[in-house]
C-alpha positions as CSV (number, residue, x, y, z in Angstrom):
1,M,45.5,-7.8,-62.3
2,S,43.3,-5.9,-64.8
3,V,39.6,-6.1,-65.2
4,Q,38.6,-7.0,-68.7
5,K,35.9,-4.6,-70.0
6,P,33.0,-6.3,-71.7
7,V,32.1,-5.0,-75.1
8,I,29.0,-2.9,-75.0
9,N,27.4,-1.7,-78.2
10,Q,26.9,2.0,-77.7
11,K,24.2,2.1,-80.2
12,R,22.0,-0.3,-78.2
13,L,22.8,1.7,-75.1
14,R,20.0,4.0,-75.3
15,F,17.5,5.3,-72.8
16,D,13.8,4.7,-72.6
17,S,13.1,8.4,-72.4
18,L,14.8,11.7,-72.4
19,Q,13.6,11.9,-68.7
20,Q,15.3,8.7,-67.9
21,E,18.7,9.8,-69.4
22,A,18.4,13.1,-67.4
23,F,17.7,11.3,-64.2
24,L,20.5,8.7,-64.7
25,N,22.8,11.5,-65.5
26,L,21.7,13.2,-62.3
27,W,22.3,10.0,-60.3
28,R,25.7,9.3,-61.9
29,T,26.8,12.8,-61.2
30,Y,25.7,12.5,-57.7
31,D,27.7,9.3,-57.1
32,R,30.7,11.0,-58.6
33,L,30.6,14.0,-56.5
34,K,29.8,12.2,-53.3
35,L,32.8,10.0,-53.4
36,L,34.8,13.3,-52.9
37,E,32.7,14.3,-49.9
38,D,32.8,10.7,-48.4
39,E,36.6,10.8,-48.7
40,L,36.8,14.1,-46.8
41,F,34.1,13.2,-43.9
42,C,35.5,9.5,-43.6
43,Q,38.8,11.1,-42.2
44,Y,36.4,12.7,-39.3
45,E,34.3,9.6,-38.9
46,L,31.3,11.6,-40.1
47,T,28.7,11.2,-42.7
48,A,27.4,14.2,-44.8
49,Q,24.1,14.2,-43.0
50,Q,25.9,14.4,-39.7
51,Y,27.8,17.3,-41.0
52,N,24.8,18.8,-42.3
53,T,23.1,18.5,-38.9
54,L,26.0,20.3,-37.2
55,R,25.9,23.1,-39.6
56,L,22.1,23.5,-38.9
57,L,22.7,23.6,-35.2
58,K,25.8,26.0,-35.6
59,A,23.2,28.4,-37.4
60,A,20.9,28.1,-34.5
61,H,23.7,28.4,-31.8
62,P,23.2,29.2,-29.0
63,N,19.7,28.2,-29.3
64,R,18.4,24.6,-29.5
65,V,16.4,23.1,-32.2
66,P,13.5,20.5,-31.9
67,T,14.8,17.2,-33.5
68,L,11.7,16.8,-35.7
69,Y,12.3,20.3,-37.0
70,L,16.0,19.5,-37.6
71,A,15.1,16.4,-39.5
72,S,12.8,18.4,-41.9
73,Q,15.7,20.8,-42.6
74,L,18.4,18.5,-43.7
75,V,19.5,18.3,-47.3
76,S,18.6,14.7,-47.6
77,R,16.1,12.9,-45.7
78,A,16.9,11.2,-42.4
79,P,14.6,8.5,-41.6
80,D,16.1,7.7,-38.3
81,I,17.1,11.2,-36.8
82,T,17.2,9.7,-33.3
83,R,20.2,7.3,-34.5
84,L,21.9,10.1,-36.3
85,L,21.9,12.4,-33.2
86,D,22.8,9.6,-31.0
87,K,26.0,9.1,-32.9
88,L,26.9,12.9,-32.6
89,V,26.1,13.0,-29.0
90,E,28.3,9.8,-28.4
91,K,31.1,11.9,-30.1
92,G,30.5,14.9,-27.9
93,Y,29.6,17.3,-30.9
94,I,25.8,17.8,-29.7
95,D,23.8,17.4,-26.6
96,R,20.0,17.0,-26.1
97,E,17.4,17.9,-23.6
98,R,13.9,17.5,-23.0
99,P,12.4,20.9,-21.9
100,A,10.5,20.8,-18.6
101,E,7.5,22.4,-20.2
102,N,7.1,19.7,-22.9
103,R,8.6,16.6,-22.0
104,R,7.6,15.1,-25.3
105,S,9.9,17.3,-27.3
106,V,13.5,16.7,-27.6
107,Q,15.8,19.6,-28.6
108,A,19.5,19.5,-29.8
109,G,22.2,22.0,-29.5
110,I,25.8,22.0,-30.6
111,T,28.6,21.9,-28.1
112,E,32.0,23.6,-28.2
113,K,33.5,20.4,-29.6
114,G,31.1,20.5,-32.5
115,L,31.8,24.0,-33.0
116,T,35.5,23.3,-33.1
117,L,35.0,20.5,-35.5
118,L,33.2,22.8,-38.0
119,T,35.9,25.4,-37.8
120,E,38.5,22.8,-38.6
121,L,36.5,21.5,-41.5
122,A,35.4,24.7,-43.1
123,G,38.5,25.2,-45.4
124,R,38.5,21.3,-46.3
125,V,34.8,21.5,-47.2
126,R,35.6,24.6,-49.5
127,E,38.3,22.8,-51.2
128,C,36.1,19.7,-51.8
129,H,33.4,21.8,-53.2
130,E,36.1,23.5,-55.4
131,K,37.3,20.0,-56.5
132,Q,33.7,19.0,-57.3
133,L,32.4,22.0,-59.1
134,G,35.3,24.5,-59.7
135,H,35.7,23.7,-63.4
136,L,32.3,25.3,-63.9
137,S,32.0,29.3,-64.3
138,E,30.0,31.3,-62.1
139,S,27.3,31.8,-64.7
140,E,27.2,28.1,-65.3
141,L,26.9,27.2,-61.5
142,E,24.1,29.7,-61.3
143,H,22.2,28.3,-64.3
144,L,22.8,24.8,-63.1
145,T,21.2,25.7,-59.5
146,R,18.2,27.3,-61.2
147,L,17.7,24.2,-63.4
148,L,18.0,22.0,-60.3
149,Q,15.5,23.9,-58.2
150,K,13.0,23.8,-61.1
151,V,13.4,20.2,-61.4
152,R,12.9,19.8,-57.6
153,E,10.1,22.4,-57.4
154,P,7.0,20.2,-57.9
155,H,8.4,17.6,-55.4
156,E,9.5,19.8,-52.6
157,P,7.1,20.2,-49.6
158,I,5.9,23.6,-49.1
159,E,7.1,23.7,-45.4
160,S,10.5,23.1,-46.5
161,S,13.0,25.8,-46.3
162,W,14.4,24.7,-49.6
163,H,11.1,25.5,-51.0
164,D,11.9,29.3,-50.5
165,N,14.7,29.3,-53.0
166,F,12.4,28.9,-55.8
167,D,12.2,32.1,-58.1
């Protein structure tokens, strides 16, 4: 069964502004690239945010990271960091503890099972990125990165580690 495409007058398909056109192109690009990422992580019953969390914890290993700091370092906002971490604890990829000196703080660390998962995923994630952006040259990728940083700069919190990437 095929879906019949409606006839859309391309001349009428205009944008309200150049900013709107650019934004909608960013959004569409994100959606197309995310499909490939979701396909990979779904095989491991992970989300991209959970994967990002594991990578951050691996970078801190063997140290632990306060959960609020961890939430601030994620690529995309995690309004419910507790639930995100709960799922990783349930799978045995991370553990959490409350330090005796500050019971209000919760610190997370990656487990051996989490480290093993990241090792297993490393090549597949590189392949995914190659599928997503491998058709661009190195100079095009560098230019794209600089443009995206410039777009984000006025909206990036000063305390974000991503803010340090601006030229």
